C-alpha positions as CSV (number, residue, x, y, z in Angstrom):
1,M,-11.7,-39.7,17.0
2,K,-10.5,-36.2,15.6
3,S,-7.0,-35.4,15.2
4,S,-5.6,-32.9,17.6
5,V,-4.9,-30.8,14.2
6,S,-8.3,-30.7,13.3
7,S,-9.7,-30.0,16.7
8,S,-7.2,-27.1,17.2
9,K,-8.6,-25.6,14.1
10,S,-12.5,-26.0,15.4
11,E,-11.1,-24.8,18.6
12,R,-9.9,-21.7,17.1
13,R,-13.1,-20.9,15.4
14,K,-14.9,-21.3,18.6
15,Q,-12.4,-18.8,20.2
16,G,-13.0,-16.4,17.2
17,K,-17.0,-16.7,17.7
18,A,-16.4,-16.4,21.6
19,L,-14.9,-12.9,20.7
20,R,-18.4,-11.5,19.8
21,E,-19.3,-11.3,23.1
22,K,-16.4,-8.5,24.0
23,C,-16.8,-6.9,20.7
24,P,-20.4,-7.9,18.8
25,R,-20.1,-7.5,14.9
26,T,-22.6,-4.9,15.2
27,A,-20.3,-2.8,17.0
28,Q,-17.9,-2.6,13.8
29,A,-20.8,-0.4,12.5
30,E,-19.6,2.5,15.3
31,W,-18.4,5.6,14.5
32,K,-18.6,8.8,16.8
33,P,-18.0,12.1,15.0
34,R,-14.7,13.3,16.2
35,S,-15.1,16.7,18.3
36,K,-14.3,19.8,16.7
37,S,-11.6,20.4,18.9
38,Q,-9.3,17.9,17.3
39,D,-7.0,20.0,15.1
40,I,-6.4,17.3,12.1
41,I,-4.4,20.0,10.5
42,K,-1.8,20.1,13.4
43,L,-1.9,16.4,12.8
44,L,-0.7,16.6,9.6
45,E,1.9,19.3,9.9
46,E,3.5,17.0,12.7
47,S,3.4,13.7,10.1
48,D,4.9,15.8,7.6
49,A,7.7,17.9,9.6
50,D,10.3,15.8,8.7
51,R,9.5,15.2,5.0
52,I,11.5,17.5,2.5
53,A,9.8,20.7,3.2
54,G,9.9,22.3,-0.1
55,L,7.8,18.8,-1.7
56,V,5.2,19.1,1.0
57,P,3.2,21.5,-0.6
58,V,3.2,19.1,-3.7
59,K,2.0,16.9,-1.5
60,Y,-1.1,19.2,-0.3
61,Q,-1.8,20.0,-4.0
62,R,-2.4,16.7,-5.1
63,M,-4.6,15.8,-1.8
64,S,-6.8,18.9,-2.5
65,V,-7.9,17.5,-5.8
66,S,-10.9,15.8,-4.1
67,P,-12.2,13.9,-0.7
68,F,-10.5,10.6,-2.3
69,T,-7.2,12.0,-3.2
70,F,-7.0,13.9,0.4
71,F,-8.0,10.3,2.2
72,R,-5.1,8.4,-0.1
73,G,-3.0,11.1,1.5
74,T,-4.0,11.1,5.1
75,A,-3.5,7.4,6.3
76,I,-2.4,9.2,10.0
77,I,-5.7,10.6,10.4
78,Q,-7.8,7.3,10.2
79,A,-5.0,5.0,11.9
80,R,-5.4,7.6,15.0
81,D,-9.5,7.3,14.7
82,L,-9.1,3.4,14.5
83,A,-6.8,3.5,17.4
84,N,-9.8,4.1,19.6
85,A,-12.0,2.0,17.9
86,R,-13.7,-1.7,19.2
87,V,-12.0,-4.9,17.9
88,S,-12.1,-8.3,18.1
89,G,-8.7,-8.6,19.3
90,I,-7.1,-10.4,16.7
91,T,-4.0,-9.7,15.2
92,V,-2.4,-9.6,11.9
93,Q,0.3,-8.0,10.2
94,A,-1.6,-5.1,8.7
95,C,-1.2,-3.2,5.6
96,G,-2.0,0.1,7.4
97,D,-2.9,1.9,4.3
98,C,-5.3,-0.4,2.8
99,H,-7.6,1.7,0.1
100,L,-8.3,0.5,-3.0
101,A,-5.7,2.4,-5.0
102,N,-2.9,0.4,-3.0
103,F,-3.9,-2.9,-5.0
104,G,-2.7,-3.8,-8.4
105,G,-1.0,-6.3,-10.7
106,F,2.8,-7.0,-10.7
107,A,5.2,-9.8,-11.6
108,S,6.2,-12.6,-9.1
109,P,9.7,-14.1,-9.2
110,E,8.3,-16.7,-11.6
111,R,7.4,-14.0,-14.2
112,V,3.6,-14.5,-13.6
113,L,1.3,-11.5,-13.0
114,V,-0.4,-11.7,-9.6
115,F,-2.5,-9.4,-8.1
116,D,-2.0,-8.3,-4.8
117,I,-1.5,-5.2,-2.3
118,N,1.3,-3.0,-3.6
119,D,2.0,-0.6,-1.1
120,F,3.4,-1.4,2.8
121,D,4.9,1.9,3.6
122,E,2.6,1.5,6.8
123,T,2.6,-2.3,7.4
124,F,2.5,-2.8,11.2
125,P,1.1,-5.6,13.2
126,G,-2.5,-4.4,14.2
127,P,-6.2,-5.8,14.1
128,W,-7.7,-7.0,10.9
129,E,-10.6,-4.8,11.2
130,W,-8.0,-1.7,11.0
131,D,-7.4,-2.9,7.0
132,V,-10.8,-3.9,6.2
133,K,-12.2,-0.3,7.4
134,R,-9.6,1.7,5.4
135,L,-10.7,-0.3,2.1
136,G,-14.4,0.7,3.2
137,A,-14.1,3.8,3.4
138,S,-12.1,4.0,0.2
139,L,-14.7,2.6,-1.6
140,I,-17.4,4.8,-0.5
141,L,-15.1,8.0,-1.3
142,A,-14.2,6.3,-4.7
143,A,-17.9,5.9,-5.6
144,R,-18.6,9.9,-4.5
145,D,-15.6,10.7,-6.5
146,R,-17.1,9.2,-9.6
147,S,-20.9,10.4,-8.9
148,F,-22.0,6.8,-8.7
149,S,-25.1,6.3,-6.4
150,K,-25.4,5.9,-2.7
151,T,-26.8,2.0,-3.6
152,I,-23.6,1.4,-5.6
153,A,-21.2,2.6,-3.0
154,D,-23.1,0.7,-0.5
155,Q,-23.0,-2.6,-2.8
156,A,-19.2,-1.9,-2.8
157,V,-18.5,-2.0,0.2
158,R,-20.8,-5.2,1.2
159,A,-19.0,-6.9,-1.7
160,A,-15.7,-6.2,-0.5
161,A,-17.0,-7.4,3.1
162,A,-18.7,-10.5,2.0
163,S,-15.5,-11.6,-0.4
164,Y,-13.3,-10.9,2.6
165,R,-15.4,-12.8,4.8
166,E,-16.2,-15.9,2.3
167,H,-12.7,-16.2,1.3
168,M,-11.6,-16.3,4.6
169,A,-14.0,-19.0,5.9
170,E,-12.2,-20.9,2.7
171,F,-8.6,-20.3,3.9
172,A,-9.5,-21.3,7.3
173,E,-10.2,-25.0,6.1
174,M,-6.6,-25.0,3.9
175,K,-3.3,-26.5,5.1
176,V,-0.8,-24.0,5.9
177,L,1.5,-24.5,3.1
178,D,-1.2,-24.1,0.8
179,T,-2.3,-20.7,2.5
180,W,1.2,-19.7,2.2
181,Y,1.6,-20.4,-1.6
182,A,-2.0,-19.3,-2.6
183,Q,-1.7,-16.5,-5.2
184,V,-4.6,-14.3,-6.8
185,S,-3.4,-14.6,-10.4
186,V,-4.6,-13.3,-13.5
187,D,-6.2,-16.9,-14.5
188,A,-8.0,-16.9,-11.1
189,I,-9.1,-13.4,-11.7
190,K,-10.3,-14.6,-15.0
191,E,-12.4,-17.5,-14.0
192,Y,-13.8,-15.4,-10.8
193,F,-15.0,-12.6,-13.4
194,R,-15.9,-14.8,-16.7
195,K,-19.2,-13.3,-16.8
196,D,-18.0,-9.9,-16.6
197,Q,-17.2,-8.4,-20.1
198,D,-16.3,-5.0,-18.8
199,I,-13.6,-6.7,-15.9
200,S,-12.4,-9.3,-18.5
201,A,-11.8,-6.6,-21.2
202,R,-9.8,-4.5,-18.5
203,L,-7.7,-7.4,-17.4
204,S,-6.8,-8.5,-21.0
205,K,-5.8,-4.9,-21.5
206,K,-3.9,-4.6,-18.1
207,V,-2.2,-8.0,-18.7
208,K,-0.7,-6.5,-22.4
209,Q,0.3,-3.2,-20.4
210,A,2.0,-5.1,-17.8
211,H,4.2,-6.7,-20.4
212,K,5.5,-3.5,-21.2
213,Q,6.3,-2.4,-17.8
214,T,9.8,-3.7,-17.4
215,S,13.3,-2.2,-17.0
216,E,14.1,-3.4,-20.4
217,A,11.1,-1.9,-22.1
218,V,11.1,1.9,-20.5
219,I,15.0,2.2,-20.5
220,P,14.2,4.3,-23.8
221,K,12.0,6.6,-22.4
222,L,13.7,7.0,-18.8
223,T,17.6,7.1,-19.9
224,A,19.8,8.8,-22.7
225,V,23.2,8.3,-23.3
226,V,25.5,11.4,-22.4
227,N,29.1,11.5,-23.1
228,G,29.2,7.9,-23.8
229,L,27.1,6.9,-20.3
230,R,23.7,6.3,-19.8
231,K,22.3,8.3,-17.6
232,I,18.4,8.7,-16.3
233,K,16.7,11.8,-18.1
234,D,15.6,14.9,-16.0
235,N,11.9,15.3,-16.3
236,P,11.3,17.8,-13.5
237,P,9.2,18.1,-11.2
238,V,8.9,14.2,-11.2
239,I,12.7,13.0,-12.1
240,Y,15.9,15.4,-11.6
241,H,19.0,15.0,-10.1
242,I,21.1,17.4,-7.7
243,H,24.6,17.9,-9.2
244,E,25.8,20.2,-6.5
245,F,26.1,16.8,-4.0
246,T,27.6,14.5,-6.4
247,R,30.9,13.8,-4.1
248,D,28.8,13.5,-0.9
249,F,26.0,11.4,-2.5
250,E,28.8,8.9,-4.2
251,K,30.3,8.6,-0.6
252,Q,27.3,7.2,0.9
253,R,26.0,5.3,-2.3
254,V,29.1,2.8,-1.7
255,K,28.1,2.3,1.9
256,F,24.8,2.3,1.0
257,T,25.0,-0.5,-1.6
258,E,27.0,-2.8,0.4
259,E,24.4,-2.9,3.5
260,Y,21.7,-3.3,0.7
261,K,23.6,-6.1,-0.6
262,Q,23.6,-8.0,2.8
263,S,20.0,-7.6,3.3
264,L,19.5,-10.1,0.2
265,Q,19.7,-13.7,0.1
266,P,23.0,-15.1,-1.3
267,D,21.6,-16.3,-4.5
268,R,19.7,-13.1,-5.1
269,R,23.4,-11.0,-3.7
270,H,25.2,-13.2,-6.3
271,L,22.5,-11.8,-9.1
272,Y,22.7,-8.3,-7.9
273,E,26.4,-8.0,-8.2
274,R,26.1,-8.8,-12.0
275,Y,24.9,-5.5,-12.4
276,H,27.0,-1.9,-12.2
277,Y,25.6,1.2,-10.8
278,Q,25.2,4.1,-13.5
279,D,23.1,6.8,-12.2
280,S,20.6,7.7,-9.6
281,A,18.1,10.5,-9.6
282,I,15.3,12.0,-7.5
283,K,11.9,10.6,-8.3
284,V,8.6,12.2,-6.8
285,V,5.9,9.0,-6.7
286,G,2.3,8.9,-5.1
287,V,0.1,10.9,-3.1
288,G,0.9,9.9,0.4
289,S,4.7,9.3,-0.3
290,V,5.3,12.9,-1.5
291,G,7.9,14.7,0.6
292,T,9.6,11.5,1.4
293,R,13.0,11.0,-0.1
294,C,12.3,8.8,-2.9
295,Y,15.3,7.9,-5.8
296,L,15.7,5.9,-9.0
297,S,18.6,4.4,-9.6
298,L,19.6,2.7,-12.6
299,L,22.3,-0.5,-13.1
300,L,23.4,-2.3,-16.1
301,A,24.7,-5.8,-16.5
302,D,25.4,-4.8,-20.1
303,D,24.5,-1.8,-22.9
304,D,21.1,-3.4,-23.3
305,D,20.6,-5.4,-20.1
306,P,19.1,-2.7,-17.5
307,L,18.1,-2.6,-13.6
308,F,16.0,0.0,-12.4
309,L,15.7,-0.1,-8.7
310,Q,13.6,2.3,-6.5
311,V,15.2,3.3,-3.5
312,K,12.1,4.9,-0.9
313,E,12.4,6.5,2.6
314,A,10.7,4.2,5.6
315,R,9.4,6.2,8.1
316,R,7.9,5.4,11.1
317,S,4.2,3.5,10.7
318,V,1.1,5.7,11.6
319,L,-0.1,2.3,12.9
320,E,2.6,2.4,15.8
321,S,2.0,4.6,18.6
322,P,3.8,7.7,18.1
323,R,5.1,8.2,21.7
324,G,8.4,6.7,22.7
325,K,11.0,4.5,21.1
326,S,9.8,2.7,17.9
327,R,9.3,-1.0,18.0
328,Y,11.8,-1.4,15.1
329,A,15.3,-0.2,15.0
330,H,15.4,-0.3,11.2
331,Q,11.8,1.5,9.2
332,G,13.2,-0.5,6.0
333,L,13.4,-3.6,7.6
334,R,10.0,-3.5,8.6
335,V,8.6,-2.7,5.4
336,V,10.2,-5.7,4.2
337,E,9.2,-8.2,6.6
338,G,5.7,-6.9,6.8
339,Q,5.5,-7.0,2.6
340,R,6.9,-10.5,2.5
341,V,4.7,-11.5,5.3
342,M,1.4,-10.4,3.5
343,Q,2.1,-11.0,-0.4
344,A,2.0,-14.1,-1.9
345,A,5.2,-13.1,-3.9
346,S,7.3,-10.4,-3.4
347,D,10.1,-8.7,-5.8
348,I,13.8,-10.7,-5.7
349,F,15.2,-7.3,-5.1
350,L,13.4,-6.4,-2.4
351,G,15.6,-5.0,0.7
352,W,16.8,-2.0,2.8
353,A,19.7,-0.4,3.7
354,R,20.2,3.0,6.2
355,T,22.2,6.2,5.7
356,H,23.3,8.2,8.8
357,K,19.8,10.0,8.8
358,H,17.3,7.9,7.1
359,D,16.1,4.3,6.7
360,Y,14.9,3.0,2.9
361,Y,13.9,0.3,1.4
362,L,14.6,-0.9,-2.2
363,R,12.8,-3.0,-5.0
364,Q,12.6,-3.0,-8.6
365,F,10.9,-0.1,-10.7
366,R,8.0,-0.9,-12.8
367,D,8.6,-4.8,-12.7
368,M,5.2,-5.6,-14.7
369,K,3.6,-3.1,-12.3
370,V,-0.2,-1.9,-13.0
371,S,-2.8,-0.4,-11.3
372,A,-6.7,0.1,-11.9
373,E,-7.9,3.2,-13.3
374,V,-10.4,3.9,-11.0
375,E,-10.8,7.1,-12.9
376,T,-12.4,5.0,-15.7
377,F,-14.8,2.7,-13.3
378,R,-18.3,2.0,-14.6
379,P,-20.5,1.1,-11.4
380,A,-20.6,-2.7,-11.7
381,T,-16.5,-2.4,-12.1
382,L,-16.3,-0.8,-8.8
383,V,-18.3,-3.3,-7.3
384,G,-16.3,-6.4,-9.1
385,Y,-13.0,-4.5,-8.0
386,A,-14.2,-4.3,-4.2
387,S,-14.7,-8.0,-4.1
388,L,-11.4,-8.6,-5.7
389,C,-9.7,-6.5,-3.2
390,G,-11.6,-8.3,-0.4
391,W,-10.1,-11.5,-1.6
392,T,-7.0,-10.5,-2.2
393,L,-7.0,-8.8,1.4
394,A,-8.2,-12.0,3.1
395,R,-5.6,-13.8,1.9
396,A,-2.9,-11.6,3.2
397,H,-4.6,-11.7,6.6
398,A,-4.7,-15.7,6.5
399,K,-1.1,-15.8,5.3
400,A,-0.2,-13.5,8.4
401,G,-2.3,-14.4,10.8
402,D,-5.0,-16.9,12.2
403,A,-7.6,-17.5,9.7
404,A,-9.5,-20.0,11.5
405,M,-10.3,-17.6,14.1
406,I,-11.3,-14.4,11.9
407,A,-13.6,-16.5,9.9
408,G,-15.4,-17.9,13.4
409,Y,-15.7,-14.4,14.6
410,L,-17.0,-13.4,11.1
411,G,-19.4,-16.3,10.6
412,S,-21.3,-17.1,7.4
413,S,-24.1,-14.3,8.1
414,D,-24.2,-10.9,6.4
415,Q,-23.8,-9.1,9.9
416,F,-20.5,-8.1,9.6
417,D,-21.3,-6.6,6.0
418,D,-24.0,-4.6,7.3
419,A,-21.5,-3.3,10.0
420,L,-18.9,-2.5,7.9
421,A,-21.4,-0.7,5.3
422,Q,-22.6,1.5,8.1
423,Y,-19.1,2.4,9.4
424,S,-17.7,3.0,5.9
425,E,-20.6,5.7,5.1
426,A,-20.2,7.2,8.4
427,Y,-16.4,7.2,8.1
428,A,-16.3,8.6,4.4
429,D,-18.9,11.6,5.9
430,Q,-16.3,12.3,8.0
431,A,-13.4,12.3,5.5
432,E,-15.5,14.9,3.5
433,Q,-15.6,17.3,6.6
434,D,-11.7,17.0,7.1
435,F,-11.5,17.7,3.6
436,E,-13.6,20.8,4.3
437,T,-11.3,22.0,7.1
438,F,-7.9,21.1,4.8
439,Q,-8.8,23.1,2.1
440,A,-9.9,26.0,4.6
441,A,-6.1,25.8,5.7
442,I,-5.0,26.2,2.5
443,R,-7.4,29.2,1.6
444,S,-6.4,30.9,5.0
445,G,-2.6,30.4,4.2
446,R,-2.0,27.8,7.2
447,L,-1.0,25.2,4.4
448,S,0.9,26.0,1.0
449,T,0.3,24.4,-2.2
450,E,3.4,26.4,-3.6
451,P,6.5,24.2,-4.0
452,A,9.6,25.8,-3.3
453,K,12.1,26.1,-5.9
454,D,15.2,24.4,-3.9
455,A,13.1,21.5,-2.6
456,G,15.7,19.0,-4.2
457,L,18.6,20.2,-2.2
458,E,17.2,18.6,0.9
459,F,16.8,15.5,-0.9
460,L,20.5,14.1,-0.2
461,L,20.4,10.7,1.2
């Protein structure tokens, strides 16, 4: 006689399979080109309305490099498109901006290098398909950006889909705690790609690089002693101070710090209190994050014992309906909760706080963080990396959702792989058309790529 637990898992697989009646796997291929009457530039303008106005042109400048960089900076466009797509009905904690450049390596609390999703600005409960489709489209655009063949682009998407499907089936059979503790470690990746010399060599290089990406290692590069005090070096337009608002900033900082401390677990709060605040500066980051309020803070436990924290504004997720009051009273808390649920291991200093105007989340800066250099990928590297991303996303969704139901829906055939490949190519075509519209808006003067000289004055907490 089967136990109720085993029966329950089996039943959930059946329930997932039954969902194909409502949404066949072949329906996942659907993408109908958007009506030309829909103004994506207006959507971008509305999305960027509450960003730092003087820095929005910097964002547009970075997005204008290629369709791939444009795609990375426009999560809101695909989110609005996916909101109308057919889905199986299985909800997970979604990343929300799951393109291939938002995966990477970083240190676990045990100081082990792990590979995982590393950007959760848009995390929100949603259909698992949304993350998979954004990853698929990004792989096609990355392949085109590297001038790879259509065959390689197709292989990359299929590798991600197959890896997601096969690993999801494995997670569906695991015990709940085993899934919760599962990590994509460096050792596991080495074993997975043991026959691929190029990926193995790149991995070894990244492991060495990761150990140089720590607070202690970067302090000589990022700071200098000024009048006997260690300060963050100005490196405009990427890092700079606003001296005009020092008093107001200091007043807000004390309240902000106390709220952040209360968001930490008691043992980690005790650890944080070992450090003393030294300095903060504006730190412009990423592509999609440009124009949001981001800071770099330096704390010291001793002269040679630093801690760098990144303070990053948390805005309403692009996956949430733009109408009405947000489901989350604090957007920083939304990011932190989503990250903790999806990641195998999260930063011990991950926390949140609010000022009178904005929500933020905090985490360590460059804690053994490394990213894939997509611009140097060979064709086979992209396909292998796509497989790794599919595996990692399956682990995140299995931890945050019902692996058995998703595995039941996906099945063991490559039918979903075929559908994702079709969707991804069609949506990449749409993204390229949107990029042309974006470039035309720049040429016409509707959008500017010239940053304002006083952009930083709006940056105050």
